[in-house]
C-alpha positions as CSV (number, residue, x, y, z in Angstrom):
1,M,141.2,148.6,132.0
2,K,142.4,152.1,131.3
3,I,145.7,152.9,132.9
4,W,147.0,156.4,133.8
5,V,150.5,157.2,135.2
6,D,151.0,160.7,136.5
7,D,148.1,162.1,134.4
8,Q,149.2,160.4,131.2
9,Q,147.2,157.6,129.7
10,R,149.3,154.5,129.1
11,K,147.9,152.3,126.5
12,D,151.0,150.1,126.5
13,L,150.2,149.1,130.1
14,S,146.6,148.4,129.3
15,L,147.8,145.6,127.0
16,L,149.2,143.7,129.9
17,T,147.2,140.7,131.0
18,S,146.7,141.1,134.7
19,P,146.7,143.9,137.4
20,D,149.7,142.2,139.0
21,E,151.7,142.6,135.8
22,I,150.6,146.2,135.5
23,L,151.6,147.1,139.0
24,K,155.1,145.4,138.6
25,A,155.6,147.3,135.3
26,V,154.7,150.7,137.0
27,E,156.9,150.0,140.0
28,E,159.8,149.0,137.8
29,E,159.4,152.1,135.7
30,A,159.3,154.2,138.8
31,A,162.4,152.6,140.4
32,C,164.4,153.3,137.3
33,S,163.9,157.1,137.9
34,G,164.3,157.0,141.7
35,R,160.6,157.1,142.3
36,V,158.0,155.0,144.0
37,V,154.2,154.5,143.6
38,A,152.7,157.0,146.1
39,D,149.0,156.5,145.3
40,I,146.9,154.1,143.4
41,R,143.3,154.9,142.5
42,I,140.6,152.7,140.9
43,D,137.8,154.7,139.5
44,G,138.9,157.6,141.7
45,M,139.0,155.6,144.9
46,T,142.4,155.2,146.7
47,V,143.4,151.6,147.2
48,D,146.5,149.8,148.3
49,A,148.6,147.4,146.2
50,E,147.0,144.3,147.5
51,A,143.4,145.7,146.7
52,F,144.6,146.5,143.2
53,R,146.0,143.0,142.6
54,S,142.8,141.4,144.1
55,L,140.8,143.2,141.4
56,G,142.5,140.8,138.9
57,L,141.1,137.8,140.8
58,M,137.6,139.0,140.1
59,T,137.8,140.7,136.8
60,G,141.2,140.1,135.1
61,N,142.3,143.0,132.9
62,K,139.1,143.1,130.9
63,S,137.1,145.3,133.1
64,G,135.9,148.8,132.5
65,H,137.9,150.1,135.4
66,T,140.2,153.1,135.3
67,A,143.5,152.8,137.3
68,A,145.6,155.9,138.0
69,F,149.0,155.7,139.6
70,T,150.8,158.7,141.1
71,L,154.6,158.5,141.3
72,T,156.7,160.5,143.7
73,P,160.6,160.8,144.2
74,L,161.7,158.3,147.0
75,R,163.5,161.1,148.7
76,T,160.4,163.1,149.0
77,L,158.4,160.2,150.3
78,L,161.1,159.4,152.9
79,R,161.2,162.9,154.1
80,E,157.5,163.3,154.5
81,S,157.2,159.8,156.2
82,L,159.9,160.6,158.7
83,D,158.5,164.1,159.5
84,T,155.1,162.5,160.2
85,A,156.7,159.7,162.2
86,V,158.6,162.1,164.4
87,E,155.5,164.0,165.2
88,Y,153.5,160.9,165.8
89,S,156.1,159.3,168.0
90,Q,155.8,162.3,170.4
91,K,152.1,161.8,170.6
92,L,152.6,158.1,171.1
93,T,154.9,158.6,174.0
94,S,152.6,161.1,175.7
95,G,149.7,158.9,174.9
96,T,151.4,155.9,176.6
97,E,151.9,158.0,179.7
98,E,148.3,159.2,179.8
99,I,146.9,155.6,179.5
100,A,149.1,154.5,182.3
101,A,147.9,157.4,184.4
102,Q,144.3,156.6,183.7
103,F,144.8,153.1,184.9
104,E,146.6,154.4,188.0
105,R,143.6,156.7,188.7
106,G,141.2,153.7,188.4
107,E,139.8,155.0,185.1
108,A,140.0,151.7,183.2
109,G,136.8,152.7,181.2
110,K,138.7,155.5,179.6
111,A,142.0,153.6,179.2
112,L,140.9,150.4,177.6
113,P,139.4,151.9,174.4
114,T,142.5,153.9,173.7
115,L,144.9,150.9,174.4
116,S,144.0,149.3,171.1
117,Q,144.8,152.6,169.4
118,L,148.1,152.6,171.1
119,F,148.8,149.1,169.8
120,D,147.9,150.1,166.2
121,G,150.1,153.2,166.5
122,L,153.1,151.3,167.6
123,G,152.6,148.9,164.7
124,W,152.4,151.8,162.3
125,L,155.4,153.5,163.7
126,I,157.6,150.4,163.6
127,G,156.5,149.9,160.0
128,I,157.5,153.4,159.0
129,Y,160.9,152.9,160.7
130,D,161.6,149.6,159.1
131,R,160.6,150.9,155.6
132,C,162.7,154.0,155.9
133,R,165.9,152.7,157.7
134,P,167.3,150.8,154.7
135,F,167.5,153.9,152.6
136,M,169.3,156.0,155.2
137,P,173.0,156.1,156.0
138,V,172.7,154.7,159.5
139,P,174.7,151.9,161.0
140,V,172.8,148.7,161.1
141,R,172.0,147.6,164.6
142,V,170.1,144.4,163.8
143,D,170.4,142.8,167.3
144,E,169.5,146.0,169.1
145,E,166.5,146.6,166.9
146,A,165.3,143.1,167.1
147,A,165.5,143.2,170.8
148,M,163.7,146.5,171.0
149,K,160.8,145.3,168.7
150,G,160.7,141.9,170.6
151,K,160.4,143.7,173.9
152,I,157.6,145.8,172.6
153,L,155.7,142.7,171.2
154,E,156.3,140.8,174.4
155,T,154.9,143.8,176.5
156,L,151.9,144.1,174.3
157,R,151.0,140.4,174.8
158,L,151.4,140.8,178.5
159,L,149.0,143.8,178.5
160,V,146.5,141.8,176.5
161,R,146.7,139.0,179.1
162,L,146.4,141.4,182.0
163,A,143.4,143.1,180.4
164,D,141.7,139.7,180.0
165,E,142.3,139.1,183.7
166,G,141.1,142.5,184.7
167,N,144.4,143.3,186.5
168,F,144.4,147.0,185.8
169,A,146.9,147.8,188.6
170,A,149.4,145.6,186.9
171,M,148.6,147.1,183.5
172,A,149.4,150.6,184.9
173,L,152.9,149.3,186.1
174,T,153.5,147.4,182.8
175,L,152.7,150.5,180.7
176,R,154.8,152.8,182.8
177,W,157.8,150.7,183.6
178,E,157.9,148.2,180.6
179,L,156.2,149.7,177.5
180,L,157.0,153.4,178.0
181,P,160.8,152.9,178.0
182,S,160.5,150.9,174.8
183,V,158.3,153.6,173.2
184,R,160.8,156.3,174.1
185,T,163.6,154.2,172.6
186,L,161.6,153.7,169.4
187,A,160.8,157.4,169.3
188,Q,164.4,158.3,169.6
189,R,165.4,155.9,166.9
190,V,162.9,157.6,164.6
191,K,164.2,161.0,165.5
192,D,167.8,159.9,164.8
193,L,166.7,158.6,161.5
194,S,164.9,161.8,160.7
195,G,168.0,163.8,161.6
196,L,169.6,162.2,158.6
197,R,167.0,163.3,156.2
198,A,169.1,166.4,155.3
199,G,171.1,164.0,153.1
200,L,167.9,163.4,151.0
201,Q,167.7,167.0,149.8
């Protein structure tokens, strides 16, 4: 396997015996200079870390593949992630309101397909928040954050049950009075975190 890191071929990494060892070596090298692995490509196709590791289960490190890693400063990645998260959290809030309104208008046919997108979006936003928070100078509010995420998960489970029952009126109420306040709280947490990104300049 040919290995490239930031457009430089790394024959030393090609000598390692498995993709897992290669990835660990690249990540450690990046961390030493305050950077992270921002992109992994195998033969020009972007993959995640797990896909890169799984390549080793099939081919080991004796394949003819070319792997290219792009590194980026951690500060840059955090700023970009938080900017994206703030913008997306606003869309998620308005989206939750719109789905509730659709159920209230009896438009379950429109609301149900977008509900799964809402679930995915909340998972993505929570993931970004959890990954960025440890690097930011913000007081740790473990109990509050656990309660917030627990409330969201509990509400999502309730919505799934209500959808299975076809109880769309209850879904509208649950979205507006249970989920929406939690989404707004999460959006504010993300915004607060983003407000600290000036310290990452």
